[in-house]
Every structure is written in structure tokens, then in C-alpha cells.
C-alpha positions as CSV (number, residue, x, y, z in Angstrom):
1,M,-0.6,14.5,3.2
2,K,3.1,15.7,3.7
3,R,3.4,12.3,5.9
4,Q,2.1,10.1,2.9
5,G,4.6,12.1,0.5
6,I,7.5,11.8,2.6
7,K,5.8,7.8,2.8
8,I,6.4,7.0,-0.7
9,A,9.6,9.7,-0.7
10,V,11.2,7.1,1.7
11,V,10.0,4.2,0.1
12,L,10.7,5.2,-3.7
13,A,14.7,5.7,-2.3
14,V,14.3,2.8,-0.1
15,S,13.5,0.8,-3.9
16,V,15.9,3.1,-5.7
17,A,18.9,2.4,-3.5
18,A,18.3,-1.9,-3.3
19,I,18.1,-1.4,-7.4
20,A,20.5,0.6,-8.2
21,C,23.9,-0.8,-5.5
22,G,23.0,-4.5,-7.0
23,E,23.3,-6.3,-2.9
24,K,20.2,-6.4,-2.0
25,K,18.9,-9.4,-2.7
26,Q,16.2,-10.7,-4.9
27,G,13.7,-10.5,-1.8
28,D,14.5,-6.9,-0.4
29,N,13.3,-5.6,-3.6
30,Q,10.2,-7.1,-4.0
31,Q,9.3,-6.1,-0.5
32,A,10.4,-2.5,-1.7
33,E,8.2,-2.2,-4.3
34,S,5.4,-4.5,-2.4
35,A,6.0,-1.3,0.2
36,L,5.7,0.8,-2.6
37,E,2.0,-0.3,-3.8
38,Q,0.5,-0.5,0.1
39,V,2.1,3.4,0.2
40,K,0.9,4.1,-3.2
41,E,-2.4,2.0,-2.4
42,E,-3.6,4.1,1.0
43,M,-2.9,7.2,-0.4
44,N,-5.3,6.7,-3.2
45,H,-7.9,5.5,-0.5
46,S,-7.0,8.1,2.6
47,M,-7.7,10.6,0.0
48,G,-11.7,9.7,0.0
49,E,-11.4,10.5,-3.9
50,P,-12.7,8.2,-6.4
51,V,-10.3,7.1,-8.7
52,A,-12.5,6.9,-11.7
53,S,-15.6,8.9,-13.1
54,S,-18.3,8.0,-15.5
55,E,-20.1,10.4,-17.1
56,K,-22.8,8.2,-17.7
57,Y,-24.3,8.2,-13.0
58,K,-24.5,12.2,-12.0
59,K,-26.3,13.4,-8.7
60,G,-29.1,12.7,-8.6
61,D,-28.8,8.8,-10.0
62,V,-29.0,6.1,-8.5
63,V,-25.6,3.3,-8.9
64,P,-25.1,0.3,-8.8
65,K,-23.3,-1.1,-5.4
66,E,-20.4,-2.4,-7.2
67,L,-19.1,0.9,-8.7
68,V,-19.2,1.8,-4.6
69,C,-16.9,1.4,-1.9
70,M,-18.9,1.1,1.1
71,V,-16.0,2.1,2.9
72,N,-15.3,5.3,1.7
73,D,-19.5,5.7,0.6
74,A,-17.6,7.5,-2.4
75,F,-19.3,6.1,-6.7
76,M,-15.7,5.2,-7.9
77,G,-16.7,5.1,-12.0
78,K,-15.5,1.0,-12.1
79,K,-15.8,-2.5,-10.7
80,Q,-14.5,-2.8,-7.3
81,L,-13.7,-5.0,-5.1
82,E,-16.3,-7.9,-4.5
83,V,-16.1,-8.9,0.1
84,E,-18.6,-11.4,0.5
85,H,-19.4,-11.3,4.7
86,D,-22.7,-12.5,6.6
87,G,-24.0,-13.8,3.1
88,K,-24.5,-10.7,1.3
89,I,-21.8,-8.9,-0.8
90,Y,-20.2,-5.7,-0.4
91,Y,-17.7,-3.1,-2.4
92,G,-14.5,-1.6,-1.1
93,C,-11.5,-0.4,-3.6
94,C,-8.9,-1.6,-1.5
95,A,-6.8,-4.4,0.0
96,M,-7.1,-2.2,3.5
97,C,-11.3,-1.6,3.0
98,Q,-11.5,-5.3,1.8
99,S,-10.2,-6.6,5.2
100,R,-12.5,-3.6,7.1
101,I,-15.8,-4.9,6.0
102,P,-16.0,-7.9,7.3
103,E,-14.4,-6.2,10.9
104,D,-15.8,-3.2,11.1
105,E,-19.4,-2.9,11.8
106,S,-20.1,0.7,11.5
107,V,-18.8,0.5,7.8
108,R,-21.2,-2.1,6.7
109,Y,-23.7,0.3,8.1
110,A,-25.2,3.9,7.2
111,K,-28.3,5.9,7.9
112,D,-31.2,6.6,5.3
113,P,-31.4,9.8,5.1
114,F,-34.8,10.3,4.9
115,T,-36.1,8.6,8.2
116,L,-32.8,8.5,9.9
117,E,-32.5,4.4,10.6
118,T,-30.2,2.6,10.1
119,V,-29.9,0.7,6.4
120,D,-27.8,-2.6,5.6
121,K,-25.2,-0.9,2.7
122,A,-24.9,-5.1,0.6
123,E,-29.1,-3.9,0.6
124,A,-29.6,-0.5,0.0
125,Y,-31.1,1.8,-2.4
126,I,-28.0,3.9,-3.7
127,V,-27.6,7.3,-4.8
128,M,-24.6,9.9,-5.6
129,I,-25.3,12.9,-3.4
130,G,-22.1,15.2,-4.5
131,D,-20.7,16.7,-7.5
132,N,-17.3,14.1,-6.4
133,G,-18.8,11.2,-5.9
134,E,-20.5,10.8,-2.7
135,V,-23.1,8.9,-2.3
136,A,-26.1,8.1,0.0
137,Y,-28.1,5.0,1.4
138,F,-31.4,4.5,1.2
139,K,-33.5,1.5,2.3
140,N,-35.7,1.9,-0.5
141,E,-36.2,3.8,-3.8
142,A,-39.3,5.0,-2.2
143,N,-38.0,6.7,0.3
144,Y,-35.3,8.4,-2.1
145,Q,-38.5,9.5,-4.0
146,Q,-39.9,11.1,-0.5
147,F,-36.4,12.4,0.2
148,V,-36.5,14.2,-2.7
149,A,-39.9,15.5,-2.6
150,E,-39.3,17.1,0.6
151,A,-36.1,18.7,-0.3
152,Q,-37.9,20.1,-3.2
153,V,-40.2,21.9,-0.9
154,N,-37.8,23.2,1.8
């Protein structure tokens, strides 16, 4: 986190210097602004926290796939970036997630907490399991219901 703060400070300083001095070309200003946006996006992503929340959904609720960053496994409360891969639709919160989904098979799959079998996130039954937007992927609703029933017994 501290390192990212330093990155932001450096990028901001470069941006301000480029704009204030007027000696830089327009392209340099655009590069600095682009770098600033990228650092901000990386900070948002690396924090792994939902960027928005919704009182409509709470812990234990099924959540729409398009509101989940499937790389961070987090309910984000707003529509995510759509990524088509092998005829299936996945969702990510940023450009880095968008590029990672087709490249990294591990982010496209999760373990069903009930059966421990691997499930494809694009086909999963997604449930919010934490107070901070954490989600779990179940193969189907029946697995989720059995998971809840067993949790209540134990």
C-alpha cells in the first residue's frame, strides 16, 4: 500500500510538472495522465475491495454474475467489464482483470465449498458469503442449500 502511495505521488508530481512547465509536448501530458489513471486502477484492484456496495444484497444472497469481479471474487455492486472466453462470459473490475481472465485459467475456476469440486465461475451459482462483498461459487443452488443446512447443524 505504501509503495502504491509512492507511485501515485511520483505520477502526480510528473503530471503537475508536465502541465505547469508547459515545456512538455501534449503527448507527454497524455502519457502522464494515462499513467496516473493506471496507478489509480491498480490501487483499486489490489485493494480487493468492492468499489461500490448495494443494500439490495447481503451476506447469504445470490448475486448476479455481472456484478462480481471474478478475479477478486468480490461483489462490486455495479456492472463489471465483460470478458468473453471460450464462448462463456466472465466479469472483471478493471483492464488488468480483463486481460488476466483469458490468460490465467486459475481465475476462471473456483472450488465449490460444499463438494470441493472445481466449478467454472461463468456457470456458477454465486453467493455473497462475507460482510465485505466476498463471494463463493457453487456448482448449483442445491449444493448451496446443502452447504447452508450443514453449516446450521454444525
